[in-house]
N, C-alpha and C positions, 0 to 999 in steps of 0.2 A: 349249435348255430342254426338248422334246420329248424329246431323247435322254436328259437327265437324268432326266425323268418316268419313262421306260421302265426305266431302269437300277433307280431306286427301287423300282418297281413289281416288277421280277424279285427284287429284294434281300428285299422283304417277302415276296413267295409263298415264297421259299426257306426264310424263316424260319418262316412258317408250315408248311411241308412237313416241317421239321425237328421242330416240335413234334408233328406227326402221327407222324412215325417214332419219337420217344420213347414215344408211347402206344402203339403197335403193338409195340414192343419188349417192353414191358412186358407186354401182352396174350399175345404168343406165348411169353414165357418163362415165364409162369404156367401156360399151357397144357401147356408141355413138363413143367413141375413135376409137374401133375397126372397125367400119363402116368407118368412115372418113379416117382410115390408109388404109383400102381396095380402096378407091376413090383416094389416092395419096395425100391427103390434109396434112396429117401427116407423116413423113418420120423418118428415122434413126430405132433405138430400141425401141419397145414399150412393157412393161412387164405388165401384167394385174393382179390384185389381188382378181379376182372373187372367192369367198368362204372364202376369209380371213379378211372381213369387220369387223367382230365381234371384233378382236384384235385391230385394227386402232380405233374404235370408244370408245371400252370400256376402253381401255388405255388412251386414250386423256380426258377421263371423269373425271379420277382419277390424271391427273396431272394439275398443275397451269400453269397460263400464264409465270410465272417468270422461270418455269423449262425448260431446254433446250432440243431439240429434234434432234437425229441425226438418219437417215433413210437409206433405202438402194435404188437400183435401181428399186424396186418395190413399188414406194412410192406415187403413186395417193391418195391412201386412207389414209395414215397418212397425208398428205398434206392439204386435203379437210376436214379431221376431226379436223385439228388443226388449222383451220379456214381461210386458203389461200384462197383468192376469187376465185371461180371457173373461172372466167375471165381471171385472170392472169395465171393460170394454164394451161388453154387451149390455150392461147396464146403462152405460152411457147413450148408447143408441136407443135403449128404450126410454131416455131422459128421466132417469131416477137417480135419486140423490146419492145412492151408493155407486154411482159410475164414476169413472176416472177422473172426470172434469166436474164432479158434482152435479150431472145431469143438465149441465148448463149450456155444453158445447155441441153435443151430438155427434154425429158421424163425422164431421169436417174438422172438429176441435178436440181431439183427444190430446191429453195432457199428463205428465208425471212427471213430475220434480225429482222426485227420489231416484228416478233411473235416467235423469237429464234428458228426457224427452220432451223437448219444449213445444209441442202441438203442431197439429195440422192447421193450415190457414186457407180459409175459404177463397180471398183473392188470390187469382193467379199471379204466380211470382212474389206475393207478399212475404213468404218466409226468407227470401235471399237477403233483405236488409236487416233481418233477425239475426240470421246467421253470421253477418258482418260485425252486429255489435257483441255478439258472443265470443267470437274470435278476438276481437279487438280487447274486451275485457280480459281474456286468458293470456293475450301477450303482454298487456300492462300488469299481468299479476306474474309475469315470468312464468306461466304454466307450461305444461307439455302437452296438454289436451287439445284434441282436433275438434273442431266444429263441423258435421257432416250434413250437408245440406241438399234434400230431394226436391226435384220439380220436374215438371214436364216439358215437352218440346214447346207448348204455347207459350212458356214464360219468356221464352228467347224474343218473343216480339214486344214485351214489356219494357219501359223505359229503366226500372230498378234492375232487371237483369244485366244491363250494360253498366248501371253505374255501380252494382256489386261487384262485378269483374274488375272494374278500373280501380275500385278502392283496394279490393282484395290484394292485386296485383301491385299497386302503388305503395301500400302500407307493409307488404310481406306478411300477410295473415295466415295463420293455419287452419285453412278451410279447405274442406273436401267437397265440391261441387258434384254431384251427379244427376245428369239428366237424364230421366226415363222417356226416352225418345220413341212412343208409341206411334207416331205418324199421324196422330190427328189431335189437334187441338179442338176439342168439344167435336163439332162436325167438320172442321176446316183441315183439308189434308195440308202436311208440312209443305209440298211444292206451291200451294197456293197462297201461302203467306210469308214465305222466307225466298228471296232471291238465291241464297246459298243454303242448301239443306245439310251439308257437311257442319254440324252443330260442333264438333270438335275442332275442326279447322277454324271456325269464329272464334272460338274460346281461346286458341292459341294466340289470336291477335292481340289479346291484352297481355302478352309476355308471361303467360303461365305454360306449364306443361299440361298436354290435353291428349287423350286417347280415345278411341271408340271401341267398343266391346260388343260381343253377342249377348245380349241381355237375356235371352233364351237359356243360356248355359250357365248353370251356377258355378263351374268350376271356372270359367272364363271370367266371370264377375269376381270371384274370390281373388284370383290371380292378379286382376286389374287394381281392386281396392287394396290388396296386400303392398302391390307397387305404389299405389299412390299414397298409402299413410306412410309407409317407409321413408318416400321423399320429403313428405311434409314434416315429419319429425326431425329428419336430417337437416333440410335447408330452410325451416320455417318459411315455406313458399305455400301459395295455393296451388291446388291441383286440380284438373277437369277429366271426369269420366263420363263419356256419353255411353249409356246402354241402351242398344237397339232391341227394341221389344216391341210387344203388340198386346192390346188387350181384348179379349175374347167377347166381353160383353160389350153394351152400348156405352156410352160416355156417363149416364147416370139412368136411374130408374125412370126418368121422365124422357128419355130420349128414345124416339121412333127410329133411329138408326137408317135413315135414308140415304146417307152420304157414301156409304162404301157397298162393294158387291157382297153377296153372300159366299162367293168361291174364293173371294179374297180371305175372308175370315176364315173359312173352313181350310185353306192352303196354310196358313198361318198355324192353325190347331195342330198341323202334322209337326210342328216344332214345339209343342208343348213342354215346358220345362219339366214338368213332373214325369211325363213319359219318356223323356229323353234320358233322365238320370235313373228312373226305374230298370229301364231297358240296359242301360250300362252297369247296372249292379245286380242284374238278373234277379231281382227280388222274387221270392218264392209265393205261391198263392196263401200259404200259412203266414208268412211273414206279411203279406198284405192286409190279411183278414185280422190279424193282430194290432195292427196299426189303426186301420178303420175302425176297429170297436173301442180302443182308448180314446180316440179323437171322438169319436161319437158321444162317448160318457163325458168327456171333457164338455164337450158343446150342450149337453142336456144340463150338465151342473151350471154352466153359465147362465143358461136360459132361467133356470130356477132362481139363480141368485139375484138376477134382474127382477124377475116377477115377483120376488119377495121383499126387492126394494120399495123404499117410502118415496113420494112425490115430496119435492122440497117445499115447505110451507110457505105460504103467499108472504108471511110476516118477512121473510127473508130476501123479497125482492129487491128492496133497496137498501141492503147491508152493503 
């Protein structure tokens, strides 16, 4: 019995370290992306999710391969956590034809049909109606899959947010709404554009179950999404999760970030999801070195894959 308990504890710890590795992988990938952007190798818009990794990894671990994912323009973490190959994501950022969207989407439009990852959307809240359509199709097919839709707090101010909430509840659609509330819609603080800042409470006004969770705590995220997916599959009703989080970097690479105080950012960094989880697991220096080394190798391979990719021929522009 003691042996079995020790084996179970070891397996549980290995699983928790894997969650940490996935968050660290996203963080290091995006740090490299910022570096490549500065060097002019990645162009266009680039929105990084540093600080929000626990939501992507925690949620994806509670969803099945059959469930559909609709993301936002800040979707690198969602894509990697979903299982999109890092090389394909990096090549897409480079604009190469071997990218996951053929080099046509870039940072804001990652897509992978084989993994039911139905893209990021540059328009704020633009993924919400797409999620409603996917969920409606699933219900009409009498399927059991869930559509998980990620969006930020800024989307709450958009008309499609309210229309989508209403239709999901009215039609009883299997949608998991996940609001990544990082307190800022670009440079506008939540309290400056919403009279009521409790987003979960607003969602409950549409007749669906809604909960708020600490988005910096991966265990809390997993528990909330586990509860939500179980309820959706049981009742065939939408469920709303507000994950309260914070982005450590500016809104995008073009953002001068003049709207928030440095002290506020540093204060939130004390709640870094990676630091919290590694401390909880007491990850050793040797374990950390091994994780860093394997992730660095994967990133280097992804860059090589992107750099070796071809540009889409001009002749394909009107295909």
